[in-house]
N, C-alpha and C positions, 0 to 999 in steps of 0.2 A: 673161245672154246674151253670148256671145263677140263681141268687136268687134275683136280683133286680126287682123292680116293676115299670114299666113304667106308664105313665099317662093313664087314662081311654081311651079305644079305641073310635074313632069317625070316621065317614065317611068323605071322602075327600070333602072339601068345594067346592061349585059350581064354584067360581072364580078360585081356584087352579086347579080344573079339566079342566076348559076351557083353562087355560095356558098349562097344560100338553098335551091336545089334539091338541092345536094349534102347539106346538112344534113337537109333535110326530106323528100327524095325518096321512095324506096320505103317507108321506115318510116312516113311520114305516111299514105300510102295504106293501109297495113296497119291502123293503130290511131288515125288521126285525131288525132295528138298535137300539133296546132298550135293555139294561141290567137291571136286577132287583137284587138288593142286600138286603139281609135281616139283619136288625140290631136288634139282640136279646135283648139287654139291654134297647133299646129305645122303642121297640114294634112298629117299623116302617119298611118300605121298601123304599130304595132310587132308583130313576129312573135315569139311566145314558145313555146318547147318546153315542153309541159305536163308532161313527165317530169322535166326538169332545172330547170324554172322559170327558164330563162335566155332573155334576148332574143337572138334569132339573126339579126335583120334589122330594117330600118326602111325604109318606102317612102313617098315623097312622093305625095300623092293630089291635093289641090285646096285651094281656099280655103274656110275655115270649114266643114269637115265636122262635123256635130253629132250625128248618129245613124247606127247601122248596124242592119241586120236581115237575117236569112236569107230566101231565097226559100222558098216553102212546101215544096219538095222538098229543101231543104238543099244544093242543088248549087251555089248561089252565095251570096255575102254582098254585100249592097248597102250602099254608103256614100253617104249623102245630102250633097251639096256645096251648101250654101245660097248662098254668095256667087258660086259659079261656075255655078250653074243646071244641074246635071247629077247623074246617078246613075252611080256607078262600081261595077262588078261584079267581085268577086274570087273565085278558087277557094279555098274554106275549107280545103282540104287542103294547099295549097302557098303560098298568098298571092300567086299570080300574077294579074295583071289579066286579066280576060276580055273586057270591053267597056265602052263608055261610052254612056249615053243622054243626049243633050243636049236643051236647051230644056225642061227641067223647072224651072219658075220657083220659085226660092227654097225648095227642099225642106228642111224642118227635121225633122219626124218623119214616119215612113212606116208604112203598114199594108196588108196584103191582107185582103180580106174572107174569111170562112171558106169560102165557096163559090168563091173565087178569081175571081170575076167582076169585082171592083172593086179598084183600087189607089188609095189615098188618100195625099195629102201635105199637111201643114200648112205654111203660109208665116207663120212667127211674126212676122217684122218687117213683112210686108205685110198682115197682118190678113185672111187669107182661107184657104179650104180648097179644094184642087183634087182632082177625081175624074178618074181616067184608066182607059183600057182596058188591063189588064195584058198583053195579047197584043202590043200594038205601042206602048204608052204614048202613045196619042192622047188629048188632053184632051177630056173629055166635059162637065165642068161646073166652073165656078169660082164659089164662094159666099163672100160677105163674112162675116167673123167679127167680133163686136163689139170684141174687143181681145185680141191676142197668143194666137192658137190654139197649143197646145202638143202634148200627148200625146193618144192616141186609143185607143178600144176598140170592138169590134163585138159585136152580139148573135149568138147561135148561128145564127139564121136568115138572116143577112146582110141584114136589112131596114134596119138603122140602123148608123151610125158615130157615136160619142159623142166629143166633143172638149172638152178643158179649155180655158178662156179665162183665162189667168193674171192679166191685169191688170184684168179686170172681175169677177173672182170668180164665174165661171158655168161651167156645162156646157151645151154645145149638142148637140142631136140632129139628125142629117141623115138623111132618108129616101133610101136608096140607089136604090130603084126609080124614084123621081120626081126625084131630085137636087135636093131642096128642103129648106130648114130646117123641121124639124118642131116644135121647141120649144127654148127656152132657159130655164134655171132657175138661181137663185143657190145658191152652195155656200160652204164655208168659204174663208177667205182664201188667195189665191195657189195655186190648184189646179195640180198638175203631173201626176204619173202617174195613170193610170186603167186599170182592168181590169174585166172581167166576172166575176162570181162563178161557180164551177163549175156551179151549178144554173141559171144564166142569169136569175136573179131580180134580183140587185143589182149596181149599179155601185159599185166601191170607188175612192174618189178621195183621193189623198194631198194634204194641204194643207201647203204650206211655211210659211204664215203662222200656222198654229195648231198645228202639230205633231200632227195627227190624220189618221186615215183615216176619211173620211166614207162612210157606207153609204147609198146612194140606191136606193129602190125605183123603178126607172126607168119602169115602165109606169104608175105612179101619180104620177110626178114628185114624189116626196116623200122627204125626208131622214128616216131612221129612227134613226140612231145616229152618234155620233162616237167613234171609238176612239183614245185617246191613245197615241202611240208615243214620239216624242221631238222635239226642236227640228228644224224644217225637214224634215219628212216629205216625201219627194220622189218616189220611184219604187217600183214593185211588180213582183216577179218570182216566177213560179210555182215552188214546190218541185218540182213534177212528180208529185205524188201525188193531184191532183184535189181537194185540200182546203186546203193551206196556201199563203200567199204570204209572201215576204221583203219588208220595207219598209226602204228605205234612208233614213236620217235625215241629211241632207246638211249637217252643221255641221262646224266645225273639229275639235272633239272627236270627233264622229261615232259612229254606232251603226247596227246593223241589227236590226230586230224581226222576229219570226216571228208571223204572223197566222193564226189558225185561223178558217176561214170557216164552220165549223159552229157554233162557240160565239160567233163575232165578238168574239174577245178575243186579246190578245197573250200568247203562251205562252212565248216565249224572247226574250232580248236579247243582242246581242254588241257588244263595244266594237271599233269599226272607225274609227280616226282618219283625218283628211284629207279629209273631205267625200265619203263614199261615195255613188255615183250609180247607174250601171247595173250589173246583176249577171247571173251565169250559174252554174248548179248542175251539178256533175259527175254523170255518169250513175249512178255508184254511190252518189250521195248523201252522200259523205264530205267534199266541199269546196264552198264557196261562194266564187266570185271576184267582186270588186267593184272598179270603177275609183274611185280617190280623186282627185277633181277638183282639190283644193287642194294635193295632195302630190306630183303627178307619179308616181303609183304605181298598180299593181294590187295590191290587198290580197287574200290567200288566207286564208279562215277555215276551220279544221278543225271540221267539224260534229259530230265525235265528242267532242272535248275541249271544243268551244265556245269556243275560243281563237283569236286571230289567229296563223296559222301562220308566214307570211312576207310580205314586201313585195317587189314586183318593180318596179324603176325603169323608167319608160317615158318618154313625152313630156309636153308641157305641156297641162294641162287634159284628161286622158283622160276620155272621155265614154261609151264603150261597149266591151264585151268579148264575144267570141263564140268558142265551139269546138264542133266537131261532136259530141264525146263528152258531150253534155249530157243532163240528166234529163228534158227535155221542156218544152214551153212552155204546158202547161195545168195 
């Protein structure tokens, strides 16, 4: 967990903004060729041209931004600012700030329910989960979490949100209609990333402590399999084909595994050094981008050759990356 304190946030200077718009302007609107990488320890975002792989700008955002996510319509990219208790919305085409929503207490990880009725934020250091109305971000419920709530996933019907509890080695299920804790169950050590399988039957939980993805039959609250990936299995990202997920194994040497949810097995592995964390797949399926938390880089993997293609220097402790030209989030 990041404990460093970046410089006080400020708005992008007019000269810098003019430069970014000059570079990104009409071309960005035409082909969405901008990637945004979140630098947690710096409190900044880096703007990357996805054609040249060059950083074309950097914007100060806030204290301790840990995660980012698009709105369901992809019209905004939300950065969660844990230490400054706010959400910052950016235009994913230009990198321009759109607005700020304040009084969102310690937002760490974020999620919209599939029916868009609920917006959920975990407060990792405050040990709680908050449920908001996404239309106006009014707090609806605040629920205690046993220890260090981290990532989340939803069932397809938007009846539950499932949250990993990193320091108590558990997964918690919250009923969204009642805003109450439905159940808590033990899982493999230090759970982090969690996703719902494409058939809505299983939760897939990445275990940093055991280097596995644990398969949970969530309706029965039963663990049915542990799939070995590599040291420090941390996060999962859909390939976009409704079948496969990439798993980042966040160690210094680092790797990314490709998990087939039909066979529940690892079918490919890629060497990605520097602590790969959050990922995004290009729409054409030819590249996988991953932030390298320990290397201050965004790593680009060529999925055709299955080799590391290049490294893009960014800020300190990059935590998330996003571009509109992505392969899908399912």
